[in-house]
C-alpha positions in Angstrom: 0.0 0.0 0.0 2.8 2.4 0.9 4.6 1.5 -2.4 1.5 2.4 -4.4 1.1 5.8 -2.7 4.8 6.5 -3.2 4.5 5.6 -6.9 1.5 7.9 -7.3 3.4 10.8 -5.7 6.4 10.2 -7.9 4.2 10.0 -11.1 2.5 13.3 -10.1 5.9 15.0 -9.6 7.1 13.8 -12.9 3.9 15.1 -14.6 4.4 18.5 -13.0 8.1 18.6 -14.2 7.1 17.7 -17.7 4.3 20.3 -17.9 6.7 22.9 -16.6 9.2 22.1 -19.3 6.5 22.3 -22.0 5.3 25.6 -20.6 8.8 27.2 -20.6 9.4 26.0 -24.1 6.2 27.6 -25.4 7.0 30.8 -23.5 10.5 30.9 -25.1 9.0 30.3 -28.6 6.5 33.1 -28.1 9.3 35.4 -26.7 11.4 34.8 -29.9 8.4 35.8 -32.1 7.6 38.8 -29.9 11.2 40.0 -30.1 11.1 39.7 -33.9 7.8 41.7 -33.9 9.5 44.4 -31.7 12.4 44.5 -34.1 10.0 44.9 -37.0 8.3 47.8 -35.3 11.6 49.5 -34.6 12.7 49.0 -38.3 9.5 50.4 -39.6 9.3 53.3 -37.2 12.9 54.4 -37.4 14.0 53.5 -40.9 11.1 52.8 -43.3 8.3 55.4 -42.5 10.6 58.4 -42.1 12.2 57.8 -45.5 8.8 57.5 -47.1 7.3 60.7 -45.7 9.4 63.3 -47.5 9.4 62.0 -51.1 7.8 58.6 -51.5 9.4 57.7 -54.8 13.0 58.6 -53.7 12.5 57.0 -50.3 11.1 53.8 -51.7 14.0 53.6 -54.2 16.5 54.2 -51.4 14.8 51.6 -49.2 14.8 49.0 -52.0 18.4 49.5 -52.7 19.3 49.2 -49.0 16.8 46.6 -47.8 15.5 45.1 -51.1 15.5 41.6 -52.4 19.3 41.5 -52.7 19.8 42.1 -49.0 19.2 39.7 -46.1 16.0 41.5 -45.1 14.2 41.3 -48.5 11.9 44.3 -47.9 8.8 44.5 -50.1 6.4 47.5 -50.1 2.8 47.3 -51.4 1.4 49.5 -54.1 -1.2 51.1 -51.8 1.3 52.1 -49.1 1.8 55.6 -50.5 -1.9 56.4 -50.3 -2.2 54.8 -46.9 0.5 57.0 -45.4 -0.6 60.2 -47.0 -4.4 60.2 -47.0 -7.1 59.7 -44.3 -8.6 56.2 -44.1 -11.8 57.4 -45.8 -9.8 58.6 -48.8 -7.9 55.4 -49.5 -8.4 53.8 -52.9 -10.8 50.9 -53.0 -7.9 48.5 -53.5 -6.4 49.3 -50.1 -7.2 46.5 -47.6 -8.4 47.7 -44.2 -8.7 44.3 -42.6 -6.6 44.4 -39.4 -4.9 41.0 -40.0 -1.3 42.0 -40.9 -0.7 38.8 -42.9 -3.6 39.4 -45.3 -2.3 41.6 -48.0 0.5 43.3 -45.9 1.9 46.7 -46.8 5.5 45.9 -45.8 7.1 42.5 -45.4 10.6 41.7 -44.5 12.7 38.9 -43.0 14.7 39.2 -39.8 17.5 36.8 -39.0 17.4 35.0 -35.6 19.9 32.8 -33.8 17.9 29.7 -34.5 16.0 30.6 -37.6 14.6 33.5 -39.6 11.4 35.4 -38.8 9.0 37.0 -41.3 7.5 40.3 -40.2 4.3 41.5 -41.8 3.2 45.1 -41.4 -0.1 46.7 -42.4 -1.4 50.2 -42.1 -5.0 49.9 -41.0 -5.9 53.5 -40.1 -4.5 57.0 -40.9 -5.6 60.3 -39.5 -3.8 63.2 -41.2 -2.5 66.1 -39.1 -0.7 69.3 -39.8 2.8 67.7 -39.5 5.4 69.4 -41.7 7.2 66.7 -43.7 9.4 69.1 -45.7 12.2 69.2 -43.2 12.3 73.0 -43.0 11.8 74.7 -39.6 9.3 77.6 -39.8 9.3 80.5 -37.4 5.7 80.8 -36.0 4.1 84.2 -36.0 7.0 86.4 -37.2 5.7 89.4 -39.2 7.2 92.2 -41.2 8.7 93.9 -38.2 10.6 90.8 -37.2 9.1 90.5 -33.8 7.2 87.3 -32.8 3.5 87.6 -32.1 3.6 84.6 -29.7 0.9 82.8 -31.8 1.8 79.4 -33.1 -0.6 76.9 -34.8 -1.7 74.0 -32.6 0.3 70.9 -33.6 -1.9 68.0 -34.6 0.2 65.0 -35.4 -0.2 62.6 -38.3 -1.5 59.3 -36.7 -0.9 55.9 -38.3 -2.2 52.7 -36.8 0.0 49.7 -37.9 -0.7 46.0 -37.2 2.5 43.9 -37.0 2.8 40.1 -37.0 6.1 38.4 -36.5 6.4 34.6 -37.1 9.0 32.0 -37.6 9.6 31.4 -41.3 9.6 27.6 -40.9 6.7 27.4 -38.5 3.9 30.0 -38.8 2.3 28.8 -35.6 5.1 30.5 -33.7 3.8 34.1 -34.0 3.2 37.3 -32.1 1.0 40.2 -33.0 1.3 43.9 -32.0 -0.7 47.0 -32.7 1.3 50.2 -33.0 0.1 53.9 -33.0 2.7 55.9 -34.9 2.5 59.7 -34.5 4.5 62.0 -36.7 
């Protein structure tokens, strides 16, 4: 009787150890995909979108030469991305997809290398609210008149807001994925 109880306790402990191992492995898998998604957000926010705001054609050419199919990242941009970045959501062309799933007709896709495999990152602009942001790069002095003295009146800044859905997934196993929503203000 004592042997049977001991065996039951040992089996329960083994089951708990195995479940803990499975849970930590799944958390590690999710963490890798989440880190790839964070890296994708950083690349989009700091490299891709700022280059596309000023002059879209020059920016997209520069991005394709830097991150295009010949590089390890293999960046690809959709045809409707220019309209999605510049116009309000209501003024997008009918071909622009508004479904919030980043993998269904994404606007930007690229590959990020990981230590134990590559990750595909899908980015999709799902909403745009245009503001009065100056994308020319010139600093304007607010309220300076003919006399050269400032009036102290400046226009209220209303940023350009872009909502981006991001999905990062392992290239060899799409079940290992993480999804993020990002609000980009410019």
